[in-house]
Kinemage of the C-alpha trace (Angstrom):
@kinemage 1
@onewidth
@group {chain A} dominant
@subgroup {mainchain}
@vectorlist {calphas} color= white
{ca met a 1} P 7.683 12.509 -55.457
{ca gln a 2} L 5.461 11.506 -53.011
{ca pro a 3} L 6.437 8.315 -51.391
{ca leu a 4} L 2.866 7.092 -50.945
{ca arg a 5} L -0.223 7.943 -53.067
{ca ser a 6} L -3.739 6.812 -52.883
{ca ala a 7} L -6.872 6.819 -54.986
{ca val a 8} L -10.723 5.805 -54.092
{ca arg a 9} L -12.160 4.076 -57.250
{ca gly a 10} L -15.313 2.927 -56.397
{ca asp a 11} L -15.614 0.834 -52.971
{ca ala a 12} L -11.925 0.069 -53.551
{ca leu a 13} L -8.578 2.684 -52.394
{ca asp a 14} L -5.713 2.137 -54.680
{ca ile a 15} L -2.201 2.695 -53.350
{ca ile a 16} L 0.617 3.335 -54.986
{ca leu a 17} L 3.971 3.506 -53.168
{ca ser a 18} L 7.247 4.590 -54.261
{ca gly a 19} L 11.059 5.894 -53.500
{ca ser a 20} L 12.557 4.638 -50.670
{ca trp a 21} L 10.968 3.078 -47.315
{ca thr a 22} L 13.799 2.950 -44.803
{ca ser a 23} L 14.147 3.880 -41.066
{ca ala a 24} L 15.786 7.276 -42.557
{ca his a 25} L 12.163 8.343 -43.731
{ca val a 26} L 10.720 6.888 -40.574
{ca ala a 27} L 9.421 10.912 -40.205
{ca ala a 28} L 7.398 11.049 -43.582
{ca leu a 29} L 6.388 7.428 -43.911
{ca glu a 30} L 4.494 6.818 -40.489
{ca pro a 31} L 1.824 10.041 -40.840
{ca leu a 32} L 1.252 8.751 -44.867
{ca val a 33} L 0.408 5.374 -43.395
{ca glu a 34} L -2.082 6.314 -40.784
{ca his a 35} L -3.353 8.295 -43.155
{ca ala a 36} L -4.324 5.604 -45.734
{ca leu a 37} L -5.151 3.432 -43.109
{ca arg a 38} L -8.174 5.966 -41.830
{ca asp a 39} L -9.131 6.201 -45.431
{ca ala a 40} L -9.206 2.423 -46.065
{ca gln a 41} L -12.076 1.511 -43.455
{ca asn a 42} L -14.566 0.020 -45.136
{ca arg a 43} L -13.024 -0.362 -48.306
{ca lys a 44} L -10.908 -2.383 -50.096
{ca ile a 45} L -7.303 -1.859 -50.656
{ca arg a 46} L -4.992 -2.548 -53.765
{ca val a 47} L -1.351 -1.749 -53.469
{ca asp a 48} L 1.316 -1.389 -56.125
{ca leu a 49} L 5.322 -1.871 -54.646
{ca gly a 50} L 6.718 -1.497 -57.953
{ca gly a 51} L 7.443 2.085 -57.714
{ca ile a 52} L 9.765 1.082 -54.490
{ca ala a 53} L 13.413 1.735 -54.823
{ca glu a 54} L 14.738 0.637 -51.392
{ca ile a 55} L 13.224 -1.083 -48.427
{ca asp a 56} L 14.773 -2.340 -44.961
{ca thr a 57} L 13.109 -3.633 -42.046
{ca phe a 58} L 11.186 -0.940 -41.205
{ca gly a 59} L 10.019 0.055 -44.441
{ca ala a 60} L 8.883 -3.728 -44.619
{ca cys a 61} L 6.956 -3.608 -41.321
{ca leu a 62} L 4.869 -0.433 -42.684
{ca leu a 63} L 4.146 -2.665 -45.647
{ca glu a 64} L 3.078 -5.288 -43.246
{ca arg a 65} L 0.263 -2.803 -41.480
{ca leu a 66} L -1.132 -1.958 -44.937
{ca leu a 67} L -1.410 -5.465 -46.328
{ca arg a 68} L -3.127 -6.194 -43.052
{ca ala a 69} L -5.879 -3.567 -43.183
{ca pro a 70} L -8.182 -4.249 -42.325
{ca pro a 71} L -7.233 -6.621 -39.614
{ca gly a 72} L -8.048 -10.599 -40.643
{ca ala a 73} L -7.898 -9.437 -44.633
{ca glu a 74} L -5.565 -10.015 -46.964
{ca thr a 75} L -4.666 -7.068 -49.125
{ca pro a 76} L -3.746 -7.648 -52.698
{ca ala a 77} L -0.306 -6.149 -53.609
{ca thr a 78} L 0.995 -5.961 -57.222
{ca asn a 79} L 4.070 -5.267 -58.798
{ca val a 80} L 6.119 -6.773 -55.985
{ca pro a 81} L 10.086 -6.634 -56.872
{ca glu a 82} L 11.810 -9.940 -56.646
{ca arg a 83} L 14.197 -8.561 -53.967
{ca met a 84} L 11.316 -7.778 -51.742
{ca arg a 85} L 9.767 -10.646 -51.753
{ca gly a 86} L 12.445 -12.679 -48.919
{ca leu a 87} L 11.697 -9.854 -46.542
{ca leu a 88} L 8.037 -9.384 -46.888
{ca ala a 89} L 7.551 -13.265 -46.237
{ca glu a 90} L 10.185 -13.301 -42.968
{ca ile a 91} L 8.153 -10.088 -41.867
{ca asp a 92} L 4.676 -11.829 -42.267
{ca arg a 93} L 5.882 -15.116 -41.066
{ca val a 94} L 6.895 -13.196 -37.741
{ca arg a 95} L 3.958 -11.416 -37.376
{ca gly a 96} L 1.583 -13.743 -38.006
{ca thr a 97} L 2.759 -16.089 -34.997
{ca ala a 98} L 3.994 -13.187 -32.622
{ca gly a 99} L 0.129 -12.143 -31.837
{ca leu a 100} L -1.410 -13.328 -28.638
{ca arg a 101} L -2.822 -16.606 -28.525
{ca val a 102} L -6.904 -16.563 -27.542
{ca glu a 103} L -7.340 -19.656 -25.522
{ca lys a 104} L -10.678 -21.200 -26.501
{ca lys a 105} L -13.041 -21.850 -23.477
{ca thr a 106} L -13.893 -25.616 -23.445
{ca arg a 107} L -16.001 -27.680 -21.312
{ca leu a 108} L -13.040 -29.253 -19.710
{ca gly a 109} L -11.434 -25.978 -19.419
{ca gly a 110} L -11.430 -25.990 -15.363
{ca ile a 111} L -9.956 -29.827 -15.008
{ca glu a 112} L -7.024 -28.202 -17.396
{ca ala a 113} L -6.090 -24.965 -15.272
{ca ile a 114} L -5.944 -27.704 -12.046
{ca gly a 115} L -3.571 -29.546 -13.698
{ca arg a 116} L -1.483 -26.411 -15.072
{ca ala a 117} L -1.789 -25.450 -11.247
{ca thr a 118} L -0.568 -28.968 -9.800
{ca val a 119} L 2.061 -28.948 -12.440
{ca asn a 120} L 3.371 -25.609 -11.422
{ca ala a 121} L 2.985 -26.708 -7.571
{ca gly a 122} L 5.133 -29.783 -8.477
{ca ala a 123} L 7.701 -27.627 -9.989
{ca asp a 124} L 7.453 -25.564 -6.993
{ca leu a 125} L 8.359 -28.166 -4.908
{ca val a 126} L 11.216 -30.058 -7.142
{ca val a 127} L 12.944 -26.054 -7.110
{ca phe a 128} L 12.302 -25.578 -3.202
{ca val a 129} L 13.987 -29.252 -2.514
{ca glu a 130} L 16.633 -28.443 -5.019
{ca met a 131} L 17.737 -25.535 -3.264
{ca leu a 132} L 16.943 -26.721 -0.047
{ca gly a 133} L 19.697 -29.743 -0.709
{ca arg a 134} L 22.360 -27.078 -2.576
{ca leu a 135} L 22.157 -25.228 0.724
{ca gly a 136} L 22.814 -28.517 2.895
{ca asp a 137} L 25.517 -29.080 0.683
{ca ala a 138} L 27.248 -26.106 1.495
{ca leu a 139} L 26.631 -26.101 4.729
{ca leu a 140} L 28.491 -29.653 4.535
{ca arg a 141} L 31.441 -28.019 3.106
{ca val a 142} L 31.609 -25.374 5.589
{ca leu a 143} L 31.233 -27.578 8.646
{ca arg a 144} L 34.410 -30.005 7.001
{ca asp a 145} L 36.041 -26.605 6.767
{ca pro a 146} L 34.912 -24.095 8.768
{ca arg a 147} L 37.255 -21.622 7.289
{ca arg a 148} L 35.297 -21.578 4.305
{ca leu a 149} L 32.378 -19.801 6.605
{ca arg a 150} L 31.876 -16.050 5.926
{ca pro a 151} L 31.576 -14.679 9.102
{ca ile a 152} L 31.994 -11.106 8.349
{ca ser a 153} L 28.439 -11.483 6.067
{ca val a 154} L 26.554 -13.936 8.639
{ca val a 155} L 27.338 -11.054 10.891
{ca tyr a 156} L 26.264 -8.086 8.433
{ca gln a 157} L 23.263 -10.261 7.825
{ca leu a 158} L 22.222 -10.703 11.318
{ca asp a 159} L 22.303 -6.849 11.623
{ca arg a 160} L 19.701 -6.376 8.638
{ca val a 161} L 17.403 -9.253 9.441
{ca gly a 162} L 17.708 -9.397 13.359
{ca leu a 163} L 18.784 -6.168 15.042
{ca arg a 164} L 17.380 -3.722 12.626
{ca ala a 165} L 13.940 -5.652 12.492
{ca val a 166} L 12.943 -5.480 16.900
{ca pro a 167} L 11.632 -1.999 16.515
{ca ile a 168} L 8.552 -2.836 14.053
{ca ile a 169} L 8.477 -6.481 15.621
{ca phe a 170} L 8.163 -4.792 19.263
{ca leu a 171} L 5.539 -2.445 17.830
{ca ile a 172} L 3.281 -4.990 16.026
{ca thr a 173} L 3.044 -7.693 18.492
{ca phe a 174} L 2.942 -4.915 21.232
{ca leu a 175} L -0.449 -4.181 19.066
{ca ile a 176} L -1.236 -7.521 18.587
{ca gly a 177} L -0.854 -8.275 22.244
{ca gly a 178} L -3.068 -5.511 23.198
{ca ile a 179} L -5.891 -6.243 20.733
{ca ile a 180} L -6.345 -9.744 21.670
{ca ser a 181} L -6.406 -9.022 25.438
{ca gln a 182} L -9.453 -6.466 24.726
{ca gln a 183} L -11.130 -8.722 22.759
{ca gly a 184} L -10.929 -11.601 25.221
{ca ile a 185} L -11.840 -8.804 28.034
{ca phe a 186} L -15.008 -7.779 25.855
{ca his a 187} L -16.302 -11.166 25.556
{ca phe a 188} L -15.680 -12.830 28.485
{ca arg a 189} L -17.168 -10.459 30.517
{ca lys a 190} L -20.349 -11.429 29.059
{ca phe a 191} L -19.729 -14.270 30.981
{ca gly a 192} L -18.266 -13.078 34.091
{ca ala a 193} L -14.646 -14.810 33.362
{ca gly a 194} L -12.800 -11.316 31.974
{ca asp a 195} L -9.691 -12.355 33.888
{ca tyr a 196} L -9.899 -15.489 32.320
{ca ala a 197} L -8.732 -12.815 28.720
{ca val a 198} L -5.275 -13.168 30.809
{ca asp a 199} L -5.115 -16.985 29.775
{ca leu a 200} L -5.954 -16.765 26.538
{ca val a 201} L -3.618 -13.534 25.892
{ca gly a 202} L -0.835 -16.121 27.413
{ca ile a 203} L -1.351 -19.156 25.908
{ca leu a 204} L -2.106 -17.773 22.180
{ca val a 205} L 1.106 -15.481 22.334
{ca leu a 206} L 3.528 -17.917 23.470
{ca arg a 207} L 2.059 -21.050 21.295
{ca glu a 208} L 1.035 -19.528 18.171
{ca ile a 209} L 0.328 -15.854 17.401
{ca gly a 210} L 3.710 -14.899 18.834
{ca val a 211} L 5.802 -16.600 16.111
{ca leu a 212} L 3.303 -16.397 13.413
{ca ile a 213} L 3.029 -12.927 13.415
{ca val a 214} L 6.927 -12.225 13.363
{ca ala a 215} L 7.398 -15.190 10.856
{ca ile a 216} L 5.103 -13.223 8.572
{ca met a 217} L 6.391 -9.881 8.976
{ca val a 218} L 10.451 -11.308 8.599
{ca ala a 219} L 8.878 -12.917 4.965
{ca gly a 220} L 7.688 -9.355 4.223
{ca arg a 221} L 10.337 -7.666 5.305
{ca ser a 222} L 13.805 -9.876 4.821
{ca gly a 223} L 12.576 -12.493 2.592
{ca ser a 224} L 11.831 -9.747 -0.142
{ca ser a 225} L 14.925 -8.225 0.287
{ca tyr a 226} L 16.824 -11.328 -0.243
{ca thr a 227} L 14.951 -12.045 -3.546
{ca ala a 228} L 15.413 -8.800 -4.935
{ca glu a 229} L 18.878 -8.378 -4.309
{ca leu a 230} L 19.780 -11.946 -5.446
{ca gly a 231} L 17.459 -10.779 -8.635
{ca ser a 232} L 19.396 -7.741 -9.215
{ca met a 233} L 22.608 -9.428 -8.935
{ca lys a 234} L 21.655 -12.036 -11.628
{ca met a 235} L 19.889 -9.368 -13.569
{ca arg a 236} L 23.820 -7.802 -13.800
{ca glu a 237} L 25.563 -11.084 -13.978
{ca glu a 238} L 27.124 -10.698 -11.059
{ca ile a 239} L 26.244 -14.535 -9.901
{ca asp a 240} L 27.380 -15.603 -13.347
{ca ala a 241} L 31.089 -13.393 -12.217
{ca leu a 242} L 30.857 -15.618 -9.033
{ca tyr a 243} L 31.292 -18.810 -10.979
{ca thr a 244} L 33.563 -17.473 -13.697
{ca met a 245} L 35.807 -16.726 -10.093
{ca gly a 246} L 35.550 -20.453 -9.354
{ca leu a 247} L 33.019 -19.605 -6.289
{ca asp a 248} L 30.174 -20.955 -5.360
{ca pro a 249} L 27.055 -18.451 -5.226
{ca val a 250} L 25.109 -20.669 -2.647
{ca glu a 251} L 27.850 -21.042 -0.287
{ca val a 252} L 29.008 -16.788 -0.782
{ca leu a 253} L 25.880 -15.693 -1.265
{ca leu a 254} L 23.017 -17.685 -0.054
{ca leu a 255} L 24.220 -19.667 2.863
{ca pro a 256} L 24.963 -16.276 5.348
{ca arg a 257} L 21.462 -14.892 4.680
{ca val a 258} L 19.629 -18.262 5.225
{ca ile a 259} L 22.134 -18.496 8.657
{ca ala a 260} L 21.225 -15.406 9.575
{ca leu a 261} L 17.427 -15.829 9.241
{ca val a 262} L 17.677 -19.316 11.247
{ca cys a 263} L 19.688 -17.347 14.118
{ca ala a 264} L 17.625 -14.151 13.662
{ca leu a 265} L 14.013 -15.342 13.852
{ca pro a 266} L 13.526 -17.538 17.390
{ca ala a 267} L 15.150 -14.449 18.775
{ca leu a 268} L 13.115 -12.083 17.220
{ca thr a 269} L 9.752 -14.749 18.222
{ca phe a 270} L 11.015 -14.205 21.871
{ca phe a 271} L 11.269 -10.237 21.805
{ca gly a 272} L 8.042 -10.227 20.245
{ca ser a 273} L 6.382 -12.304 22.634
{ca ile a 274} L 7.370 -10.053 25.224
{ca ser a 275} L 6.298 -7.360 23.917
{ca ala a 276} L 2.980 -8.851 22.928
{ca leu a 277} L 2.416 -10.111 26.458
{ca phe a 278} L 3.678 -6.397 27.745
{ca gly a 279} L 0.879 -4.812 25.376
{ca gly a 280} L -1.934 -7.240 26.884
{ca gly a 281} L -0.907 -6.282 30.269
{ca leu a 282} L -1.235 -2.488 29.923
{ca val a 283} L -4.280 -3.098 28.144
{ca glu a 284} L -5.460 -5.817 31.282
{ca trp a 285} L -4.324 -2.907 33.505
{ca phe a 286} L -6.196 0.206 31.757
{ca tyr a 287} L -9.192 -1.522 30.508
{ca ala a 288} L -10.130 -4.084 33.332
{ca gly a 289} L -8.530 -2.504 36.194
{ca met a 290} L -6.118 -5.681 36.845
{ca ser a 291} L -2.718 -4.354 38.323
{ca pro a 292} L 0.317 -5.614 36.830
{ca ala a 293} L 1.011 -7.654 39.759
{ca ile a 294} L -2.108 -9.897 39.606
{ca tyr a 295} L -1.950 -9.771 36.092
{ca ile a 296} L 1.579 -11.494 36.438
{ca ala a 297} L 0.408 -13.635 38.946
{ca arg a 298} L -2.488 -14.703 36.570
{ca leu a 299} L -0.219 -15.261 33.764
{ca arg a 300} L 2.374 -17.340 35.803
{ca asp a 301} L -0.696 -19.886 36.920
{ca ala a 302} L -1.870 -20.032 33.062
{ca val a 303} L 1.286 -20.470 30.949
{ca ser a 304} L 4.213 -22.844 31.142
{ca val a 305} L 7.640 -23.568 29.680
{ca ala a 306} L 6.029 -26.189 27.361
{ca his a 307} L 4.443 -23.259 25.775
{ca phe a 308} L 7.043 -21.457 25.167
{ca glu a 309} L 8.772 -24.504 23.874
{ca val a 310} L 6.224 -24.885 21.465
{ca gly a 311} L 6.520 -21.220 20.043
{ca ile a 312} L 10.123 -21.021 19.925
{ca thr a 313} L 10.713 -24.879 18.179
{ca lys a 314} L 8.732 -23.491 15.274
{ca ala a 315} L 10.757 -20.544 14.695
{ca pro a 316} L 13.958 -21.555 12.984
{ca phe a 317} L 12.123 -24.228 10.569
{ca met a 318} L 10.123 -21.336 9.579
{ca ala a 319} L 12.894 -19.316 9.095
{ca leu a 320} L 14.485 -22.213 6.879
{ca val a 321} L 11.161 -22.082 5.038
{ca ile a 322} L 11.438 -18.412 4.411
{ca gly a 323} L 15.193 -18.365 3.416
{ca val a 324} L 14.870 -21.273 0.766
{ca val a 325} L 12.198 -19.628 -0.534
{ca ala a 326} L 13.043 -16.263 -1.068
{ca cys a 327} L 16.962 -17.522 -2.011
{ca ala a 328} L 15.098 -19.446 -4.814
{ca glu a 329} L 13.048 -16.929 -6.175
{ca gly a 330} L 15.420 -14.659 -6.496
{ca leu a 331} L 17.657 -17.279 -8.446
{ca arg a 332} L 14.658 -18.088 -11.027
{ca val a 333} L 14.632 -13.675 -11.860
{ca lys a 334} L 15.238 -13.299 -15.604
{ca gly a 335} L 16.830 -10.288 -17.325
{ca ser a 336} L 13.791 -7.950 -16.925
{ca ala a 337} L 12.151 -5.670 -14.280
{ca glu a 338} L 9.049 -7.163 -14.446
{ca ser a 339} L 10.443 -10.356 -13.711
{ca leu a 340} L 12.120 -9.051 -10.590
{ca gly a 341} L 8.998 -7.822 -9.283
{ca leu a 342} L 6.889 -11.190 -9.905
{ca gln a 343} L 9.358 -12.925 -8.447
{ca thr a 344} L 9.742 -10.860 -5.237
{ca thr a 345} L 6.063 -10.778 -4.815
{ca thr a 346} L 5.921 -14.664 -5.539
{ca ser a 347} L 8.518 -14.909 -2.784
{ca val a 348} L 6.244 -13.203 -0.066
{ca val a 349} L 3.230 -15.009 -0.956
{ca lys a 350} L 4.914 -18.472 -1.159
{ca ser a 351} L 6.964 -17.541 2.023
{ca ile a 352} L 3.576 -16.511 4.124
{ca phe a 353} L 1.567 -19.738 2.608
{ca leu a 354} L 4.181 -21.722 3.546
{ca val a 355} L 4.477 -20.510 7.346
{ca ile a 356} L 1.214 -21.042 8.001
{ca val a 357} L 0.837 -24.333 6.817
{ca leu a 358} L 3.953 -25.447 8.616
{ca asp a 359} L 2.410 -23.436 11.750
{ca gly a 360} L -0.780 -25.998 11.085
{ca leu a 361} L 1.573 -29.074 10.821
{ca phe a 362} L 3.224 -28.193 13.844
{ca ala a 363} L -0.300 -27.858 15.806
{ca met a 364} L -1.278 -31.153 14.813
{ca phe a 365} L 1.814 -32.800 15.761
{ca phe a 366} L 2.349 -30.975 19.606
{ca ala a 367} L -1.139 -31.581 19.898
{ca gly a 368} L -0.485 -35.609 19.303
{ca ile a 369} L 2.505 -35.642 21.147
{ca gly a 370} L 0.028 -34.034 24.113
{ca met a 371} L 1.990 -30.566 24.459
């Protein structure tokens, strides 16, 4: 006997169900339900459940689709066996609460959005401070007992975030230095002061651009890597395994990464600044006809050790911010690939934002003390 029979009576569609509505008959039931739903368009539906012999959750979900067609309308069900009422009621409850929530727009929607953003920012700040505290606690334990430090892990991370990043840092900073020099020459020539492009390149690279560009690249390259690694470990429950073995994941996994980042970023900033100055010198030579000897002499007159100190002082703090954000976001990953991608993206965005904010705060501080 056909498990689903339908008949049109006037403006109504009568559907009579029978047989077994279980997952074992999925191949036969789904096409019948789809066909009945197409026939039910613009018609009232009446469903007779008296002939159903057995049913499971799969069959109850199919019945729920029939009873909710068209959407928002209540379809009368007749001859419902007593043994099926509990299952159908539970399916109806789950389907009724699992739908997407449609938020109503109100006049205060903008204020509500600002409030939610403020709460989220506060929560992110709490997570950042908590991670900073956990790293500080782990560092104190290592300082009290240096044998707890894992030098092999630190050296490995130094190689990854430091040595292997040198080529791309050299290339990008070289290009940035050349671009700044070319633009300076082009615009200063209008005032007959093309030689002052050297001052622009030297001061801007050593104080601001050198460390900022390197920090942003490290946030995108190494920060995202940290978040993805830690997130994958959490998804595979490797971090829980460390807790089970009596080890602190912050001390084992996070501290070596942050130490390596804090040590590597100042060195990368130094090499990146030298590369940017070299790129600026080549542009001055080929674009403005200034010999390397004159370029170096003017650069020596334009910049001082104070400019270099300003730039290099920012590097460890920026590295600490990148490391803390990357580790915190990695540990916030849930058990899905979507969560891993979301937290990795969030890590990079937050790191770059905080690096730029930190650079602005340092600029005001050094201006206040006259450096």
